[in-house]
N, C-alpha and C positions, 0 to 999 in steps of 0.2 A: 556437928551432926553428920552422920553418914547417910547418904541418899542412894537408893537403889535405882538402877536404870529404869526409865519409863519408856515403854514402847507404844506406838500408836499406828494404826493402819486406817487412813481415812476413806470414807466412801461418800459419794453424793448420788442420790437417786439409785443406790444399789450398785454403782459402778466404781471401780477403783481408779483413782487419778493416776496418770502416767508419771514417769520419772521427771524430775526437774532439779536444777541446782546441784548436779553431781559434783561439779568442780568448785563449788563455793559453799562453805559451811559457816554459819554465823557463830560468834563466840559463845553465846548462851542461848541456843535456840530452844523454844518451847512451843509445843502444839497441844491445844486442848479444844474440847468442844463443849462449851457451857450451854445453859438454857438461853432463852430469849432475854432481852434486856429487862423486861418487866419482871420475869421470874427471878432473875439474879438480884434485883433490887429488893423484892419481897423476902427472899431467903436471907439476904444480908441483914435486913431489919429484924427478922426473927432470930438470927444467930446472935445479934447484939443484946437481946433481952436477957435478964437474969434467969437463973434456974438451969436445970440440967436439960440436955437436948432431948427432944421428943423421940419416942421409940415406936410411934405408930407405923403400921405397915400398910402402904398403899396397895390398891388392887389394880391389876392390869385390865385391859379392855375385855378380856375373856373371863373376868371374875376370879382369877387365880391370885391368891395372896402372895406377895413377894416378901421374903424374909428381911431383906435390906435393900435400899436403893442401889447400893454399890454392887450388888450381885446381879443386877439387871444387865443383860448382854444383848448385843445385836448380832444375829446370826448371819447377817449379810456379808461380814468380812472374815468369817472364820475359815473360808476356803483359801485365803491368801496368807502367805508367810511373810516374815520380816524381809526376806530377800527380794520379794516381788513388789513390795510397796514402794511407791514413788516418793513418799514422805518419810521414809524410815530414817533418813539422816537428820530429821528434825526431832528425833527422840533424844531425851536428855541422857547423856553419858558423862558422869562426873570425872571419870578417869581420863577422858580425852580433853575436857575443857581446862582452861587455866585456873589455878587456885586463887581464890580471893581471900585476903586476910582482913582482920579488923572489922570495920564498919560495913564494908562491902559484903563480906561473908554473912554478917548478921542480917543485913537487909535482904539478901537473897533467901535466907532461911525464913524470914518473916513473911516475905511475899508468897513463898511456896506454901507455908502452913496456912496463911490466910486464904489462899486459893482453894485448898482442900477443905478448909473449914466451911467455906461457902458452898462448895459442891456437895458436901456431906448432906446438906439439907435439901438439895434439889430432888424433886420427886416427879418430874414430867419428862417424857421423851426418852430416847435412847442415850446411853452413857458410854463414852469411849475413853476409858482411862484404866490404869492398873489399879484394881480394887484392893489388892493386898497391901500396897504401899499406903494408900489412903487410910485403910482401916487401922493400920499400925500407928499412925501419927495423928489421927483425929483428936483423940483424947489429949495427947501431948500439946496440940495446938490450942485447945481450949484452956488448958492450964497455963500455957505460956502467955496468952493475951490477957489473962487475969492479973499477972504480976509484972509484965514487961513494961519498961519505960516507953515514953513517946518516941517514935522513930526520928532519927536525925537525917535530914536531906542535905546533901552536899551540892551546892550550886556549881554546875559545870560552866567553863568559859564558853562564850559565844563563838560560833564559827564565823570568822570575819568575812568570809567570802559568800555568806548567805544573806547578808544584809547590806543595804546601801547606806554608807555613813553620811551623816548630814554635816554640812559645813556650818561654821559659826554664823548665825544670822547677821551679826554686826559686820562680819567681814565680807560676805557675799550675799547681800539681800536678794531674794527671789521675787518679792512682791512689790518692789519699788522700781522706778524707772532710772536706769543709768544712761551714760552718754551714748554707748554703742549698742546696748542690749536692752530691749524693753522688758516689762514684767513677764513672768512665766506664762500667764494666760494669753497676753498679746503675742508673745513669741510663738506659742503653739499655733495660734490662729494664723499668724503670718506664714509659718511654714506650711500649714495646710492649704492656704490660699495659693502659695507658689506651686505646690504639688498639683492642685486642681488646674491651674493655668497651664502647666507644662503638658497636661494630658488633654487639652482642648483640641478641637478639630475645626476646620474651616467651614464656613457656610456653603451650601451648594450653589452652583451657578457662577462661580468666580472664574472658571476656565483656567485654572492653574495647572501647570505641568505635573504629571504624576511622578516623574522622576527627573532629577536634575543633577548630573555629575555625581551619582552615588547618594543623593539626598532625596528623601521622599516625605510625604505628608506635609506639604507646605501650608502654612497658616499666616495670612497677613497680620501684622501687628499694628498697622495704621489704618485709619478709615480710608477706604477707596471708593471710587465711583464718582458719578456726576455731582458737582457741588462741593466735594470734599477739598479741604485745603491741602495743597501739595507742598511738601518740603523740598528744598533744594540744597545741594552740596556744591558750592561754587556756582557754575552755570548749568548744572545737570540736575534733573529731577531724580529723586531716589525713592525706593520702596523697600520696606523692611519686612522680611518673612522669618518665621521660625520653621525649621525643618529637622527631620530626624536623619542622622547619618546611618546608612545601612550597615557599615562595617563595625560600629560599636554600639548602636542603638541609643546614642545620646543626642539631646537637642542642641542645635546651634542656631546662630543668627546669620541669615543671608541678606546682606545689603546689596541691593541691585541698583547699579548706575545705569539709567535708561539712555538708549540711543548713544552709546559710547562704543565706537569701533576701535578696538586695540589691534594695531598692525604690527607692532614691534614686540616680540616675545621678551626682549630685554627689560620691558617695563616691570616684569615680575621679579627682578633681581632683589628689590628691597623686601620682598615677602619673606625671604629666609631670615633676615635680621628681625623683623617684627614678630614672626612666629616663634623665634627663640627667646625673645625678650619676656622676662617674667617679673611682674611687679604687682603688689596688691592693689594699687590704685590705677591700673591700666587694664582695660578689657583686652584679653589676648586675641591676636589674630591667628587663624588656623591655616587658611589658604586663600587663593584667589584664582578665578578662571573666567573666561569669556564664553558666552552662550548665545544661541538663537532660539532657545526654547520659548521665549516670550514673543516670538514673531518680530524681533528686532535684534540689533546688535547691542548686547548688554554686557556689562562687567559686573561680576558677582564677587564680593569679598566676604569671607566667612569669619565670624567672630564667636567667642564664647557667649553663652546665653545666660542671662540673669533674669529670672522670672519677675514680672511686676515691677521692673525698674522704670523710673521716670526721669526725664531730663530736669536739670535745675531750672530751665526756662519754664517748664510746665508747673513746677512746684512753687517757685518764688517770683517769677516775672510775668506770668500770664495774667492779664487783667480780666478778672471775672466780672467785676462791676465798675467799668471805667466811668470817670466823672463826665458831666455833660460837655459836649463839644469834642470828645476824643473818640478814638476807635480802639477796639479790642485787639487789632492786629498791629504789630510793631515791625520795625525794620530788621529784627533779629531772625527772620525766616530764612535768610541766606547765610552762607558760611562766612564770607570775608567781611570784616567790619569796614573795609576801605570803601571810599565813596565811588569807585569806578563801577560798582555793581548797582548804583542807584542814579536816577536822573536828578538834576538840580531841583526840580519842582518837588519830587518825592523827598529829597533831603530836607528842604525847607519845611515841608509839612510835618515830617517826623520830629524836627527840632521844636516846632510849636507844641506838639503833643508831649514831648519830653518835659517841658517846663510845667505842664499841668499835672503830670503823673508822678513827679518826684515826691516821695513821701506818702503816696496814697496807699501803697501796699504795706501790710504789717511788717515791721522790721524783723529781720532774722536775728535771733539771739546772738550776742557777741561771742559767747563760747562756741556756738555752731559755726560762726563765720571764721574764727581762728582755726577751727578743726578743718574746714574746707581748705583754707590757705595752706596749712601744713601738709595735707594730703596731696594737693596739687603741686606744691613745691617739691615734695619728695619724688613725685613722678617725673617732673621736669628735670631734676638732677640726674635721675637714672638714664633718661634719654640723652641729655646733653653730655654726660660722661662717656656715652657710647659713640659720640660723634654724629648724632642725628638731631633732628628737630621735630616738634609735634606738628606744627603748621595748621592745627585745627583746634584752637582753644577758645571756645565760647560756650555760653550756657546751654545751647542746643546740642552740644556734643559731650556733655558731662552727665553721667547717669547717677542718680541716687538709688543705690541698690538695696540698702537697708537703712536702719536708723543712723543718720549722720555719717554713713559710709558712701563715698563717691568714687567713681571710676571714670577715667577718660576713655571715650570710645572713638572709633574711626581713626585710630592711630595707624598711619601707614597708607591710608587710602589716597591722600593727596600726593604721596610719593609716586604712586602708580599713575595717577591722572596727569601729573606734571613731569613725567619722566624725561620728556624731550626738551625741557626748558632748563637751561643752565641756571644754577642757583648757588649763591654764596652761603655756605653753611653758617658762618659767623653771623651774617645778617639775619638768617632765618631764626637762629637762637635768640638774637636780640628782639626779633619780632614776637617770639614766644613770650618773653617777659613783658613786652608792651601789651600784648593781648591779656596777659595775666593781670596787669594793673587795671585795664578796662573792665575785666570781669569782676574785680573787687568793687569798682565803682557801681557796676550794674546791679550786683547783688545787694550792696548796702543801700542803694537808693531805690531799688525796685524797678528800674528802667534800664533797658539795654543801652541807650545812648547817653547815659548820664555823664560820661567822661569827656564830652565834647559839646560844642555849640554854645549859644549865648547864655545858657543856664548852668554853665560849668561851676560858677561861684556858688550857686544854690546847692549844687551837689556836694561841694566841699563843706559847706556849712552843715548840711544834713549829716554827712559822714562824721564830722567833728562832734556834733551834738549827741549822736546815738552810739558812736563807737570809740571816741577818744582820739588823742593826738597820735598815738602809736599807729593805729590803723590808717589815719590820714597821711602820715609821713610815708608809710610803706607804699600806699597806692599812688601818691604823687611821684615818688621816686621811680616807680616802675613805668609810668607813662611818660616820664621826661625823656627828651631826645638829646640832651647835652652830655649825659654821662654814659660811660661804657659799663653796662650792667652785667652781673653774673648771678647765677642761682646760688652760689656759695655765699655771696654777700647777703642775699635774702634770708637764707637759713641762719646765718650768724646773727642777723638782727632780730630774729624771732626765736632764738634758742630757748628762751624760757617757755614759750608756747609749745615748742617741740617736746620739752620734758613733760608738760601737762598732758599732751596728747599721748605720750608713751604710758603715763600712769593710767589714763583712762582705757587705753588698749589692753594693758595687763589686767585691769579690773574686769574688763569685758571678757577676757579669756578665762578668768576664774569663774565668772558667772556661767559661761557656756560649759565649762567642765562640770560645774554643779548641776546644770540642767541635764547634761549627758549622763551623769551618774543615776539620775532617776529613770533613764531608759536603758540602763546597762543590761538588765536581765531579759529584755524583750527578745533578743535573738535566741538566747538559750531556751527560753520558754516556748517560743514558736517551734523550735526543732523538736522539743519534747511532745508538744501537741500534735505535730505532724506524724511522729512515730506512733502515737496513740491512735491516730486516724487510720494509719496503715494496718495496725494489728487488730484493734477491737472490731468485733462484728464482721470480720471478713467471712464471706459465705463459704468459701472452699479454698484449700491450698494443699498441694501435694496429694490430691485425690482423697483428702480427708474433709468431709463436710463439716465436722465439728472441730476443725483445727483451732479456731479462736477460743473454744470453750474447754480445751484440754491442756495438760502439761503446764509449761511456763506461762502460756497465754491466759490460763485461768487466774493466775496470780495478778496479771496485768488487768484483767477485767475487774477483779475484786478491788484493786487499788483505784481504778477509775471510779467505781462506785463510792469508795471512801472519800475521794477528793471532790467529786462533782454531784453525787446523789445523796448527800446528807439530808436527814429529815429530823424535825423536832419531835417532842413527845406527843404532839397531836397529829403527826403524819404530814405536816406542811413542809415544803422544801426549804432548805436553809441555803440562802445565797450569800455566802460569806467569802468575799474576794480575798481577804487577808488569809483565810485558811487555804484557799487554792494556791495563792502565790507562795505561801510558806511551804506547803507540801511539794510543789514543783521545784522550788529552789533546793530543798533538801534532797529530793530525788536526783536532781542534776549533779549535786555534789557527792551523792552516794554515802550519806552518813550512816553511822552504826545505830542510830536511834531506831527503836522498834515500835511498831504499831500493830494493832489488831484489826484484821480484815474479816468482816462478817459476811456470810453468804446472804442472799436476799431472803431465803426462807428462815433465817436466824437459827438454823439448826446446826451450823458448823461455823467455825472461825479459825483463823490462822494468824499466828504471831510471827512477823518477819521484820527485817530491817529495811531501811530505804536502799541500802546497798544490795540486798537480795532482789528487790523489785527492779532496780536498775539493771542488774545482771539478766533478769528475765526479759526485760524490754530489749536490751542489746542483743541477746541471743535470738529472740523472735524476729527482730528487724534484720539481723544478719542473714537469717534463713531466707527472708523475702528478698534481700538485696542480691544474694547469690543466684536465686532463681531468676531475678530480673536481668542480671548481667548475662546469664546463659540464654536468654530469650533472643531469637533473631530480631525482634522488634527493637531491642535495645540499641542495636547498631545504627538505627536511623536517627537517633537523638544524640549521638556522640559527636 
């Protein structure tokens, strides 16, 4: 079939639309102006009925009889030529388009003939199309549809980058609880709680310094004031703050050692090592400095911030409902487990409490205990291989940052505090392993002092009953004083547990990748929505009050209505999120799929592709960006 060129010059409100898309021409552009949706549906139903087409002649508003609907013209566009129109390039020119063979050629002919068969019966409003072409082929269209076979639709392959692929549910379940990653709903709530905590501010009246060595917005993370239980690190009271660093805008932890006057700058020599040490089970140190901003001599050590983290002592060892005759406070409020920090009377009282408290806390699951042991052993090996020691390994200094994920905190602080005391590094590393064994006893029995005292045998029996011989042998070997211990021997004895931990970690990584895929399109869609906000309804630009209503911007406005302002047959708004996401994803990819954009008065419409709309948006946004960069105010924000 040979098709003649179809020309069209659009007008809206009697005004010609300016030029757009001069540098981008779609492969098969079509522009037409049909009737409203209700009229088209009625005409289509009448055209499908048997019998010859009606030849009744409608009358105009002035009572003049019109010979044929195709002869009705709109005089508002006759003053404009093809060269002046901004939509002339959307006219159909078969000689310029690519040739389509076989089924594609036939489908194009079918669609075009169907279109003119429907428009042939339209009898309302102005008509913008070439009447000579339609009159020649209307009869041919009617005859064709009487004998033509059913159209064949070829399914096109999906654009893989427009859809988030789903992982096999059996491989990465998103609704069940795994070792390191909670279900999707709990994970989202956890992340939202962390975000809310990070943006919290301090209560008024705390008299905190406004600025501290480049940190601002200090927020205490522990209960302060009269009657509050104060925590100690060795012989010094400590306070923990969250603060924002002015240079990067990120939150950090400021641990303040109160009433500690640092006289020798050489004490900061170990800061370089700890700030460069990177391990997933160690809270990274950033820097350390001394200050008098709190009206005393204080040492401040800066660490990475993990929102909503809790110590293992608060999670597993804190007695919420102690049995009669005991106290909720334990001897674990200080750093060192050695007896020199306690009086003999206090030690005897704590030993009596320990016998009553063993087994009172709910036991930690065995899988969780082995996970803790593997993570702590991995951190110890990293530090010992570097020639240093942790020197602060108890339940009060280990943070539970997420589900079954622990990190050792305060690493390096003791090196600063005890910088003037000669220490044997081998003995310090042996002491790390001893503290490791005491920590295992404390967590398994639910009591900080379970590894010593007259109730030691009760602790061993409890550990053997709930955790087995392997856990008991490891804990006893670590606290023994007759053997020369090494962290390599520990890892070799629990190598099967290490493999299980690795499997759970890899499964957790797959789960997190699966969760991330669901959020993959968010950044792209936010950028698109931001550009829409800059362009649509802009009151004035380049001294043009109707800038957002003309040219390329008019296409953007129509597309905005197509995406967000859909209505049903009763005029009610359609809130279809899947439609919005699908349209925005296709727009971001710039596909060749074509859509029909209808004006709000339903008197005109435009068929364009997503690629055309994307070009319009990019062109309009680039115009705004150039003007913004040339503005003197832009230099203030660079």
